[in-house]
MILUMGU-198784 format. One record per residue (C-alpha): x, y, z; residue in one letter. Coordinates in steps of 0.001 Angstrom, whole numbers, padded with zeros to 6 digits, always signed. Layout:
BEGIN
XYZA...
//
This chain:
BEGIN
+088280+112329+098420M+085365+113222+100686T+085963+113918+104335S+084837+111588+107081A+082263+112617+109647R+083680+113700+113006P+084137+110711+115293K+082800+112668+118272R+079677+114804+118729P+080343+118487+118075V+078999+119312+121529S+082228+117777+122908D+084306+120575+121383L+085846+122901+124012P+085248+125896+121745G+084442+127112+118243D+087100+125561+115936P+086899+128593+113642A+088704+130509+116401R+091853+128395+116224L+095025+130350+115454H+098365+129143+114044L+101661+130758+115117H+104789+129994+113057Y+108239+129906+114599G+111775+129378+113282H+115041+130548+114780G+118716+130223+113870H+122056+131835+114779P+123438+134584+112563A+126179+132200+111464T+124699+128743+110849P+126795+125776+111937Y+126681+122033+111416D+123662+121239+109227Y+121532+124312+109932Q+121724+125508+106338D+120375+122169+105138T+117672+121213+107655L+115343+123954+108916E+112957+123246+111807P+109565+124939+111771W+107332+124841+114835H+103678+125805+114559V+101791+126430+117791A+097998+126124+117678V+096006+128229+120116T+092336+128854+120753F+092345+132481+119657G+095306+134724+120410T+094411+135786+123941G+093557+139415+123237D+090143+138973+121607E+086958+140371+123074E+084454+137573+122629W+080969+137299+123938E+080836+134858+126813E+079502+131504+125677E+076664+130082+127708E+077869+127120+129684E+075915+123877+129499D+076289+121462+132384S+076450+118617+129873D+079140+120297+127746S+082868+120590+128486P+084106+123817+130033A+084882+126354+127283P+088550+126880+126457A+090096+130170+127553A+091207+132547+124805A+094891+132076+124025G+095030+128505+125361T+097571+126374+123513R+095786+123274+122221I+098397+121664+119957G+101441+122036+117739H+102961+120920+114444L+106587+120190+113576V+107811+120495+109994L+111281+120438+108451W+112604+121970+105265R+115334+119798+103756L+117169+122201+101477R+118725+121226+098183D+122136+122279+096823Y+123838+123109+100139T+126747+120720+099686G+125783+118611+102699D+124868+114959+102491N+121129+115269+103044R+120708+111659+104130W+123315+112135+106878E+121620+115356+107952V+118234+113653+108245A+119700+110590+109953D+121393+112770+112572A+118042+114348+113477E+115683+111368+113834S+114818+107901+112614G+111625+109069+110887D+113490+111733+108914L+116090+109150+107914E+113338+106862+106572V+112012+109709+104431I+115457+110739+103164A+116353+107154+102275A+113099+106798+100323A+113497+109930+098175V+117241+110531+097725L+119798+109004+095418G+122687+106963+096760R+124964+109968+097211S+122388+111714+099408G+123656+115091+098277R+121867+116757+095392T+119914+114225+093401E+116555+112670+094081Y+116219+109031+093087N+114412+107651+090041A+111295+106695+092039W+110925+110258+093306F+111526+111760+089869E+108793+109537+088455K+106319+110369+091234A+106758+114175+091325I+105882+116564+088486T+108876+118885+088975Q+111435+116960+091073P+113807+119891+091620V+114061+121968+094784G+113642+121630+098527D+111609+118982+100337L+109164+119926+103096L+108641+117224+105712I+105507+117013+107839L+106880+115408+110994D+104338+115771+113800R+100786+117001+114321V+099714+116920+117957T+096422+118053+119489L+095175+117978+123055D+092789+115066+123574K+089810+117381+124009A+090252+118587+120416W+090810+115208+118766R+088275+113277+116735G+086899+116244+114789F+089141+116175+111688G+091177+119194+112779L+094589+117570+112245G+094406+117431+108425P+092973+120949+108277F+095816+122382+110369L+098437+120425+108421A+097032+121661+105111G+097130+125278+106258E+100727+124945+107484A+101817+123262+104261I+100249+126054+102208R+102382+128640+104012R+105663+126736+104253L+105887+124815+100967S+106909+127680+098687G+109971+126591+096684G+109479+122943+097656C+108865+120376+094949C+107066+118028+097341A+105965+117441+100910V+106795+114126+102571A+105274+112376+105574A+105927+109069+107297Y+102794+107924+109154P+103949+106687+112538A+102536+106389+116026M+103202+109517+118028G+101615+108269+121233E+101137+104874+122821Y+098436+103506+125141P+099254+103121+128815E+099141+099346+128430D+102053+098811+126041R+101046+095166+125618E+098217+096426+123400Q+100784+097617+120857V+100949+094537+118671T+102077+094602+115050E+098415+094563+114001A+097768+097537+116308Y+100635+099452+114686R+099403+098689+111168R+095890+099855+112011Q+097185+103054+113621A+099374+103855+110615K+096458+103134+108274K+094270+105641+110113K+096990+108306+110052I+097639+107718+106340A+093927+108168+105593A+094042+111583+107256L+097009+112685+105152W+095334+111374+102003E+092481+113785+102709S+094842+116739+102046I+096583+115344+098961G+099263+112904+100103F+099732+109733+098055Q+101582+106525+098995P+105151+106495+097696F+107529+103786+098937R+108908+102339+102175R+105914+103684+104079G+106556+107278+102982V+103772+109432+101526W+104267+112379+099161L+102282+115475+098249L+103120+116943+094829D+103097+120735+095218T+102764+121274+091455A+099334+119619+091323L+095990+121368+091699Q+094393+118533+093679A+096107+119297+097035P+094938+122905+096903E+091385+121802+096106E+091485+119371+099031L+092781+122117+101318M+089788+124288+100423F+087534+121278+101019A+088997+120922+104512R+088286+124628+105088R+084681+123948+104138D+084684+121097+106657D+085910+123494+109349L+083215+126034+108535H+080581+123286+108725A+082003+122062+112039L+081961+125613+113401S+078344+126103+112343A+077345+122786+113920A+079133+123738+117148F+077380+127098+117321Q+074046+125425+116685Q+074679+122879+119444S+075341+125681+121932R+072151+127523+120976S+069857+124586+121691L
//
């Protein structure tokens, strides 16, 4: 699948997107309790650089947005690892955390919710044995939206966190709502979900069931798409640098 052109002119970018940095975080007590052995939260902070770089000052253009300061946090991702073979009822674990996670668990697990994936999942995934990585949220500051950065960042995070997982699941849903809530009709929701799903398709997700999308980690296509998104980022960076040199 080819990538879409950025929806906004590259001159609107607050900084060179090639300077974005991902920071991975996960914490747990020495003795896990409740469902902590079964559901692992992973938080990925996205910053513009790390804050300790020595960059050349970019020339400011009165028509361009003010450049972002090094180390500025510009977004974050939330992922979950739903572990297999822990003895917990994985559906109950997901349901206790959030409605979106429950939707995903109900779509992929067997009736017991403990160890087995259902027949639909086993048919859709090449090697349906192991943990499930869930892509829950990708959030960017408004100044950085509209340039295709969300799929790129998600693909990079998935590459680093999906080891030992047979699949990655996502449930396209609205993360933010307009100020005028009356705009949020059923048609508005469908269109929003369609746009989000198209972004996830660009890194290898495929429609599964009940609104859930899956990425098969055993396939070569997702990795090829991830490298394609890296190429997109390099092209966006080059276009940004060119726009600042004019």
